[in-house]
C-alpha positions in Angstrom: -8.6 22.2 11.7 -8.4 21.5 7.7 -9.5 18.1 5.8 -10.2 16.4 2.9 -13.9 15.1 2.3 -15.4 13.2 -0.8 -18.8 14.5 -1.6 -19.8 12.5 -4.0 -17.6 10.7 -6.8 -15.3 12.9 -8.6 -15.6 15.8 -5.6 -13.1 16.7 -3.6 -13.1 19.2 -0.8 -10.8 20.9 1.5 -12.6 22.3 4.3 -13.0 23.0 8.5 -12.9 19.8 10.2 -13.0 19.3 14.3 -10.6 18.8 15.9 -9.7 14.9 16.6 -10.1 14.7 20.6 -8.8 11.6 22.5 -12.0 9.6 23.1 -10.6 6.0 24.5 -7.2 5.5 26.4 -5.4 3.9 23.8 -5.8 6.8 21.3 -3.4 9.5 20.4 -3.1 12.4 18.5 -0.3 13.5 16.0 0.1 16.3 14.0 0.7 15.5 10.0 4.2 15.6 8.8 2.8 14.0 5.5 -0.4 12.0 4.2 -1.1 11.1 0.3 -3.7 10.1 -2.4 -4.0 6.3 -2.5 -5.0 4.3 -5.6 -7.7 2.9 -3.6 -9.1 6.0 -3.1 -9.8 6.1 -6.6 -12.3 3.5 -6.2 -15.2 5.9 -4.9 -13.9 8.9 -6.7 -14.6 7.0 -10.1 -17.9 6.2 -8.3 -16.8 2.3 -8.4 -17.7 2.5 -4.8 -20.7 4.3 -3.1 -20.1 7.7 -1.6 -23.4 7.7 0.4 -22.3 10.9 2.5 -19.7 13.3 3.3 -16.2 11.5 3.9 -13.6 12.1 5.4 -10.5 10.3 3.5 -6.7 8.8 3.6 -5.0 6.2 5.4 -1.7 6.8 5.0 -0.3 9.1 7.8 3.2 9.9 8.9 3.1 12.6 12.3 4.4 14.1 15.1 2.5 13.0 18.9 0.8 15.7 20.0 -1.4 14.3 22.6 -1.9 9.8 23.9 -3.9 8.1 26.2 -3.4 7.2 29.4 -2.8 3.5 28.3 -0.2 4.9 25.7 3.4 4.1 26.6 5.7 3.1 23.8 5.1 6.9 21.9 5.2 9.9 23.8 4.2 13.8 22.4 7.1 15.1 20.3 7.7 11.8 18.7 8.2 11.2 15.0 5.7 8.2 14.1 5.2 5.8 11.8 1.7 3.8 11.4 -0.4 1.5 9.1 -3.6 1.8 7.2 -5.2 -1.0 10.0 -5.0 0.0 12.7 -4.2 -3.0 15.6 -3.5 -3.8 19.5 -0.6 -5.8 18.5 -1.6 -8.4 21.5 -4.3 -10.1 20.5 -4.4 -14.0 18.6 -4.2 -12.6 15.8 -1.7 -9.8 15.9 0.8 -11.9 18.1 0.5 -14.7 14.9 1.9 -12.0 12.5 -2.0 -10.7 10.9 -2.2 -7.6 12.6 -4.5 -6.1 9.8 -6.8 -9.2 11.3 -6.6 -7.9 14.9 -9.4 -8.3 16.9 -9.6 -4.7 17.8 -8.7 -3.6 14.2 -10.1 0.0 13.0 -9.5 0.9 9.0 -8.2 4.4 9.0 -10.0 7.1 7.0 -9.4 10.9 8.0 -5.5 11.3 7.3 -6.0 13.3 4.5 -6.2 16.1 7.3 -4.3 18.0 9.9 -4.7 16.2 12.7 -6.0 12.7 13.2 -7.1 10.0 16.1 -5.2 7.1 16.2 -6.9 4.3 17.4 -4.9 1.3 18.8 -2.3 3.4 19.0 -0.2 1.6 21.4 -0.2 -1.4 19.1 -0.4 1.0 15.5 2.5 3.4 16.0 6.3 3.1 15.5 8.4 6.0 16.4 12.1 6.7 14.7 15.2 7.3 17.3 14.9 11.2 16.3 13.3 13.2 13.4 14.1 11.9 9.8 15.5 14.3 7.4 13.4 15.9 4.9 14.3 13.2 2.2 13.4 10.7 4.4 9.5 11.2 4.6 8.3 10.0 1.3 9.9 6.7 1.7 8.7 6.6 5.9 5.2 7.7 4.4 5.6 4.6 1.6 5.9 2.2 4.4 2.3 3.2 5.9 0.9 1.2 3.0 2.0 0.6 -0.3 5.7 -0.5 0.2 4.4 -2.9 3.1 1.5 -4.0 0.8 3.7 -5.2 -1.9 5.9 -6.3 0.7 3.2 -8.7 1.9 2.4 -9.2 -1.7 6.0 -10.6 -2.5 5.8 -12.9 0.9 2.1 -14.1 0.1 3.6 -15.2 -3.3 6.5 -17.0 -1.8 9.0 -14.8 -3.6 12.1 -16.9 -2.7 15.6 -15.9 -4.2 16.8 -17.2 -7.1 13.1 -17.4 -8.1 11.4 -15.6 -11.1 8.3 -13.2 -10.2 5.6 -11.3 -11.9 4.1 -8.2 -10.9 0.7 -7.8 -12.5 0.2 -3.9 -11.6 2.4 -0.5 -12.1 1.1 1.7 -9.6 2.7 1.9 -6.1 2.2 -1.1 -4.5 2.8 -2.9 -7.4 5.7 -0.7 -7.7 6.9 -1.6 -4.3 6.3 -5.0 -4.6 9.0 -5.0 -7.4 11.3 -3.4 -4.3 10.2 -6.2 -2.1 10.6 -8.9 -5.0 14.2 -7.5 -5.4 15.0 -7.2 -1.4 13.5 -10.8 -1.1 15.6 -12.1 -3.7 14.0 -13.5 -7.0 16.6 -13.5 -9.6 14.0 -12.4 -12.5 11.1 -9.7 -12.1 8.8 -9.1 -14.8 7.0 -5.8 -14.4 4.0 -5.9 -16.3 3.1 -2.1 -17.6 2.1 0.3 -20.7 3.5 3.0 -19.2 7.2 4.7 -20.2 7.2 6.3 -16.6 6.7 4.1 -14.4 8.6 1.2 -16.5 11.9 3.7 -16.1 11.0 3.1 -12.2 10.0 -0.2 -12.4 13.7 -1.1 -14.3 15.0 1.5 -11.5 13.8 -0.8 -8.5 14.7 -4.0 -9.9 12.5 -5.2 -12.5 14.3 -7.4 -15.4 11.6 -7.3 -17.6 8.8 -5.2 -18.8 5.5 -6.6 -20.4 3.6 -3.9 -21.8 0.8 -6.5 -23.2 -2.3 -7.5 -21.7 -5.0 -10.4 -21.0 -3.7 -13.4 -23.3 -1.3 -12.3 -24.9 -0.1 -11.1 -21.4 0.1 -13.9 -20.4 1.8 -15.6 -23.5 4.6 -13.2 -23.0 4.8 -14.7 -19.8 5.3 -18.1 -20.9 7.7 -17.0 -23.4 10.4 -15.4 -20.7 9.9 -18.5 -18.8 9.9 -21.6 -20.9 6.6 -21.9 -21.2 6.2 -22.7 -17.8 4.9 -19.7 -15.8 6.2 -17.7 -12.8 7.5 -19.4 -9.9 5.5 -16.1 -8.0 2.8 -13.3 -9.0 2.0 -10.3 -7.4 -1.4 -9.0 -7.9 -1.4 -5.5 -6.8 -4.9 -4.0 -9.2 -8.1 -5.6 -7.8 -9.6 -6.6 -11.3 -11.2 -9.4 -12.6 -8.8 -8.9 -15.5 -5.8 -8.5 -13.3 -6.6 -11.4 -10.9 -7.1 -13.8 -14.0 -3.5 -12.4 -15.5 -2.0 -13.4 -12.7 -3.7 -17.0 -12.1 -2.6 -18.0 -15.5 0.6 -16.3 -15.5 2.2 -18.6 -12.3 3.0 -22.0 -13.4 1.9 -25.1 -11.2 2.9 -25.3 -7.8 3.9 -21.3 -8.0 2.0 -19.0 -5.7 -0.3 -15.5 -6.0 0.1 -12.3 -3.6 -3.2 -10.6 -4.5 -3.3 -7.1 -2.6 -5.5 -4.9 -5.0 -8.9 -4.6 -3.3 -11.3 -7.0 -5.3 -13.4 -5.7 -8.1 -15.9 -8.0 -9.7 -13.5 -10.7 -8.8 -14.6 -14.3 -9.4 -12.1 -17.5 -9.1 -13.0 -20.5 -10.7 -13.1 -23.9 -8.1 -12.6 -25.9 -10.9 -9.5 -23.8 -12.6 -7.8 -22.9 -9.8 -8.2 -26.8 -8.3 -6.5 -28.4 -12.0 -3.8 -25.6 -11.9 -1.8 -26.5 -8.8 -1.4 -22.7 -8.0 -1.7 -21.3 -4.1 -3.8 -18.3 -3.8 -3.2 -16.0 -0.4 -4.3 -12.2 -0.1 -5.8 -9.8 1.8 -5.2 -6.4 3.5 -1.8 -6.6 4.7 -0.3 -6.9 8.1 1.7 -3.4 8.0 2.2 -3.3 11.5 4.3 -6.7 11.3 7.2 -5.3 9.0 6.9 -1.6 10.3 10.3 -1.8 12.0 12.1 -3.3 9.6 10.5 -1.7 6.5 11.3 1.6 8.2 15.3 0.4 9.0 15.4 -0.2 5.3 14.8 3.6 4.5 15.9 4.9 7.3 19.7 3.2 6.4 18.8 3.9 2.8 18.8 0.6 1.4 15.2 1.2 -0.7 13.5 3.8 -1.2 9.6 3.4 -1.7 9.2 6.8 -1.8 10.1 7.6 -5.3 7.1 6.7 -6.6 5.9 9.8 -5.0 6.0 11.6 -8.6 3.9 14.9 -7.5 4.1 16.8 -3.8 1.8 18.9 -3.2 0.1 21.4 -0.7 -2.1 19.9 1.3 -4.9 22.5 0.9 -4.6 21.2 -3.1 -5.9 17.2 -2.1 -8.5 17.5 -5.0 -5.8 18.3 -7.6 -4.0 15.6 -6.2 -7.2 13.3 -6.9 -7.5 14.6 -10.6 -3.7 13.5 -11.4 -4.0 10.0 -10.3 -7.6 9.2 -12.2 -6.1 11.1 -15.0 -2.6 9.2 -15.1 -0.9 12.2 -14.6 0.6 11.2 -11.1 1.6 7.5 -9.6 1.1 9.2 -6.4 0.7 12.6 -4.8 2.1 13.6 -1.6 0.2 15.6 0.2 1.9 18.5 3.2 0.4 20.7 5.3 
């Protein structure tokens, strides 16, 4: 088969790889229907994370089951399935508590920008749809495997409630999906922080009520202006930089909450400052598997359409262009199909 391999920062190639095989009885092999480039893939692409040797890429996927191990009984060959970027057995204590992304047998997916993918812990990770979805629903279901599930977790971690005010820091795919989540959870006011016209437009379409283009202290001041000088009830931090975390923490009101899902890079939180702010802070890798049945249903019934974050569609063999387009901010998110 063929798949994407990152050889060095800025160097992604589509090349021949070994076909995946069942190596454990809990594995499944799927034929990829759609995958994509994630914003977090840009960290190594830009050299922020090291690339010490060639590495297969990709952690978002939907596909058709080709083969299952002997212990996989919840999905069968021929079914259309959605999974998570973090695999889980869905039976350990952490999974039973709803934290599947901290499963005791967790593996992070990293080979999904390919024609076929081995899914570890398939029995607990994959969710099959009742039938093969129409093609126009595939982008939304693909979004559920990571960015929509992550945006949903950000909103829950920030304790978005009906009638509340939420701020979303970050206008990438996760942040935009966070707007959807805040809307679905009943936020009355949703303030999206974005400097890009196309993303501002999509945020408003998804349910944002206000747009703030300023960053840093100016952005924080604008949030305070819009909230009577107090700050927001809930803030979704969807970037992962020191600047975005500071902006999130300072945009929350005393007693408010920040849900942070951007993978942190050089982020430091001042303990004294956090102590006296009375702001709650929760984050981490989203337990997407917990939300899959609900979010899949919302997509299939047309209640939400997170697939709109894919504003570039390419053949899988043009994956390198997908990385370039996202790196140059010509695209929010690139969808790839074999």
